[in-house]
N, C-alpha and C positions, 0 to 999 in steps of 0.2 A: 718228513713232512712240511718243517721249513723251505727246503730244499726246492720240495714239489710246488710249492705258493708261488716263489719266485719264480720257479722255469715256466709255470701255466700265467702268470704276469708278465713276462718277457713274450712270449706267441702271443696276448693276446695285442703286446706291442706291435707288433709283426705284423697283425690285423688290420691294426687300423690305420698305420703309418699310412703303407700304400693309396687306402683311400683316400684319406686326406692329401692325398702328394698328387692325386690324378686332378679331383675339389679345384687345388691349386691350380695345376696342368692347365684345367678350361678355364681358367678365369683370367690368370698370364696369356694364353692366345686369345680369346675376347678381348683383352685389353691391347695387344699386338695387332690388330684388327679393329679396331679403336682410331690408336694411335694414324695406325695405314690411313684410315678417312679422312683423318683432322689434320693429315699432312696433304694430302690433294685438294680436301675444302680448299687449306692455305694457299697454296699452290696457283692455283685455277685463279683463286678470286683475284691473288697479285697480279698474274704473269697471264694472264688468257688475251689475247689481241684487243677483242670486246670486254668496259667493266658491266659485272654481272654482279648481281643484289646477290646480298647472303636468303633473303627471303627465294629467292627464284633457285639459288643451288639446292638448298632442303628440300625444294617441293622437287626438283628434279631429281634429284636423289630419292628422294620415298616412293614416286613414280616409279623410277628404278628396279625400285627395290623390289614393290609389288607387281609389276608388269612382267618380271619375268620371272613368278613364280607359275603364272597357266593365264589363258589369253584373257581372263575374266576377273582378276584382281584389280586393281587398279586405286587411284588418289583422285580424292574431285576434292577439287580447292572451293572457293565459297561458293563461284558460279557454277561449279558443275554440279555442285551438291544441288544448290537453289534450283538445277534444270532440273534436275532427277526425280527431285519431290512436285514439280508441276508434273511430269511426266505419268507419275504415277497415279495424277488426282485426272490424267484424264488429257491435258492440255497442255502442248508448247511449239514450241519453234522450229524448225527446222524443214530436214527435206523430205520426210516420213520413210525413215529407212534402219529397220534394226538391224545391227554391226557387229563383226570380231574381227581379230587380228587374224590373218594366217599368213607364213612367209613372206609373211613384213609386209604386207598386203592387206589393205582392208576385205574384207570376204561379207556381204549382203547374204546377212540367215535372211534377213522378208521385208520386203516392203507395206509398209501400211497402207493398207485399203484408203483409196480416196483420198489419195497424197497426190503433193507433186511428183515424187520419183515411181508411185502405183502409174500412174497415168503416162509418165514419159516410156514404159515398158520397161524400169529396173526387175530382175531377174532372180529368186535366191539362186547362190550361189556362184553367180558373178564376184570379180575381181574388181576393186577398183585401185589402178593404179597412178593415178594423176588428178589433181584437183587445180585447176583454171593452165595446165599443164605444168605444174611443179609437181616430181613426182614425189610420193607417200611414201616412198621405201626409205626409212630411215626413223621416219616417227613416232611417237608412239600411238595408240588408239586414241586416247582422247585427244592429245597434240590434233588429230588427222579430224575428230570429229570437230576439236573444238575450229576447224578452219569450212567443215561444210554447213555448222552455223551462222550466222549474217541477217540483217534487214532484212522483211518481208519487202515483197517484189521485187528484189536483188536475183543477179543469174549467176548459177556457177555450172561450170564446165569440168564435167567425167570423163576423164579414160576409162575404158571397161573395159578385160577382158573374158569375152563368155566362150566356153567348150564347146567345140566345131564351131568357132568362129574368128575373123580376126579384130583383131584392138580397134576397137569406137566408140567415138565420142555422143556424149551426149550433156545438153546442154538444161538443167533446172533452175527454175524459177520458187528461192525460200519461198514458204509462206509459213503458216501460223496453223500447228498440227491439230486438228482437232480429233478425238479416235470419240470413237462410238463405237465402244467397245464387242456391243451387240444388235446384231440385226436379224431381220425372221419375215418371212414370209409364209404362205401355204402353196406348195405345186403338189395338185390333183387332189388328195388325202392323206399327202404326207404334211408333216410340217417340218421345214427347213432352219435353220438357226445355225445363225455363223456368228460365231466367236474373232472377232480379226485381235487382241489383245485379253490380259488377265492386269485391271486396273479395277480401281474401285468401283468401279461401276460396275464388272459383271455380273455379280452375281445378283441384283438386284432389277440389270436387265434381263437376263436369263427369266428369274422367274414373273417376269412381266410379259417376255418374248412364251413363254408357255400358256400362260392365259389369255394372253389374246389370241393363240392358235386353237385353244378349249374350244373359245369364243363362237369360232369362225365355224369348224369345222363340228364341234359336238362329238356323236359320235359314230360318224364317219374318220374322224381322222384313226389311221391305221398303224402312224409310226412316229418317228424324230430320224430325221438328219444332223447330228451335230457337223460342223464344218469346223475343223481347225486348223486347213491346210495353209500354212505363209505366217499361220501364228505363233510368232516368233516367244512366247512365255507371258513373264511378268510377275503378278505376286503369287509366293508361295499358298497365302490363306485363300485367295482366290480360287486358285487348283483345288482345294480340297474342298471347298464350300460346292461348288459346280460337278467335286466327283458325289457327294455327297446328297445332292442332289436327286438323284440314279439310282445310286446303293442303299439298301435298307441298312446294311449291318457286316461289320468286318473289318480290317485295315484297307486303308485309303494309299497312304504312305511311310513309309521311315526315313529317316536321317542318321546319319550313322558320321559323326568328323572322330578326332584321331582322341579324342577323350570319348573310353567306353561310356563311364554314367552320362555325357552328355548328349548320348542319342535319344530322341524322338521318337514316336508313333500316332498317328492320326488315324484315330479308329469314325466311321460312318454313325450317325445318327438315323435312328427308324423313318421313314419316311420315304416317297417316290414318287418325284413332282410328275413323274413320265405315265405311274398311276400301270406301272408294267410293260405297257405297250412297246417293241421293240425298238430296239435302237442302232443306227449305224455311223459310226464316227468317219468322219473324210480326214486322212491326212497326208503328207508330203517331205521331201526333203526340208521341208522352210517352215516344220511344225519341231519346235524344237520347247524343253524348259519347262513350265507348266502345265504345258500344250501335251507333252511329251509323261508327264504327271498323270492326267486327267484317264490318256489312252489306254495306258498302261493301267491305273486302279481298274477299270471299263470292261475291258480284256482278262485281266486273271480273276475277275468276277464275273466274268460270259455275261456280264450283263450288254454287252454293246457287240454286234460285229467289224468289227475296224481296219477299215478299205484304201486304198489310195498305194501311194508307195514310202517305202522307208524312212521313219521320221531324221531331225538332224543329229540325234545323239547327243545331246547336254546334259550330263545325270550331276551335277554338283549342284550345292548352295548357297550362296553370297550373303554373308551380314554386311550389313552396315554401320561402321562402326562411327558415331560423331565424334571430331578432333574439337584441338582449339582450333581459335581463329572461324569457326562456322563449314570450315573444311571437315570432308568424313574419309572414311580408306573402307572399300571397299573389297572384303576377302573371302576368299573361296572356304567356308569352314565344316563344310561336311558333303558326305553324296548321299544323293536318294535312290531308296528300291523300292521297288513294285509291290504289293502286295505279297507276289510268290516269291519274292528274294530276289529278283532280278536287279541284274545296275545294269542301265542301258545305257552308261558313256560308254562314247564313240563308239556303241552302235547303235540305238537309237531303238523305236518301238518297229518290228516287221507285222505289214499287216495281217489277217485274216487272208482275205481277198485284195490280190496286187492288181493294180486297175492305174494302169499306164496313161497318162495324159492321154491326150487323142483329137483330132478334131472330127465332127460325127458331118457324114454326109447324108444329103436327103436320098431322099425314093429318089425323087425327078433327079438329079444330080445323075444318075447310073441311070437313069434308063428303065423300064418297064421289066421287071422280070419275070421268066416264062416257068411256068408249074406245068405239071406232067398230063394237065385238062386241058389246055394251048395245045397239046401237041396232037397231031393229024392225025387221025384214024386210033386215040385214045380209048380204050375200056372206059365204058359207063362206071357207074357206081352202083352196086346190087342192091341198095341203100333208096337209089332215086335219086339221089345227090350228083348233079352234074359236075359238082369242083368249081363251077365259075364262083369268083366273089360277089360276095354279098355281105351285107350290115348285120352279125352276128349281134344278137343281145345276149348281154353278159347272163350266164348261166343262177340259177336264183342260191343269193348267201355268196354270189361271185362280185365282189371288188368292180366295179364299174373305172373304164380307164379314161383318164379325161387327157387332152392336153395337156404338155411342160408350156411351161410359158418361155419365149426363148430366149432368156439367159440359161438352163436348164437343156434347154433341147442342145446350146451349143456347148454346153461345159462335160463330157465325156464321162468323167469322173462321178459327181450329179447325179446323171440322167442312170449310170449303172445303177448308182447307193438306194434310188428312189426303186427300178426294178425290181430290189434284192427285196426291200421292204413291202412292195406290191406283194410280192410273191413268198415272203412269209405270213402276211393278211392273208391270202389264201389259205396254205396249208395250213394254217392254225383254224383257219372256220371250217375246213373239211375235219379235222381230227375231234372238233365241238359237234358237229355236224353226224 
């Protein structure tokens, strides 16, 4: 028995010792890497051609560590952190562009409505290669953004590479960017709501817009178009609240990180601000992040018809972690999933009905169209209708079609969304009757 105990004890040592050895090796390897960092730090500080402060070197090192993880993780110094906090409140200085980094260049996710960049014609998918003639290649995203910031009323020349065209320059005058995140108007008997970004003003703005549309149209209201095109995203809680505004119950979105216990699910509360009226959501390649959360939730719950083109495909969640000296780091901590369990990371949301942007040509520009009744010798209609164009009143119970605003007439995707809502209203009316 004593011999057996000694043998068992020896076996235990054989099991435990390798584990301890592996842990020691891991720590030793970490120490070696930190020693390498220390050696490089000291050599740069001592021998670099120009003097660099310790603070700069540490900041550059942190920025390099985070920015190489993925396009959305980054270090925010005190100034950048302050700008970010102002931006989420809906007012900040700059050109008015939401950007990311791709292949060493700044890629435009979306220009923000009614900003200098939007008025200058910057488009989603544009690559900015130079700023005032200086190449962006080699800069971090934060460094490039810092160069785009500057005093109000000063000019910045952007060199832009756009698919299908030669590189060209745009001169944009910097301005204070005041974001009105929700705009609305009435088109015929349809409520049009444009959400440009998701900041702290979004949910209150949405509720106000819906109340104003209901007041104006009353019982004639046939549905809503929610326009998320070129919306680069924003605050997760605002995306959840906007989705919740139209969904009675069930999951809106879930987030899953590396630690299983940190996963979260966000569910809808009872209530629908649209009171069951049909919804059409417009998206395109500039619809990202929070926009995709809303579109994905409404699509999975079959609460809205998604129309337009495939969205940007940013399916990750960033957490802002404050650090010392008033700085912070933006760290990707989770992926988000739509209610059906879809991850749209790098895939985007596919619309239910694909409608490419196009220019609408009026009938006058194409000339009058010939019909059967215009042909010489055409047979008469046996019911006595001669087939000539006449103003026909809407059938009883059918919505009367009014002219759209000039903006809607020139926006092919919006015009098709309004047509779809008209059709749904007509169909529902006939089903009830």
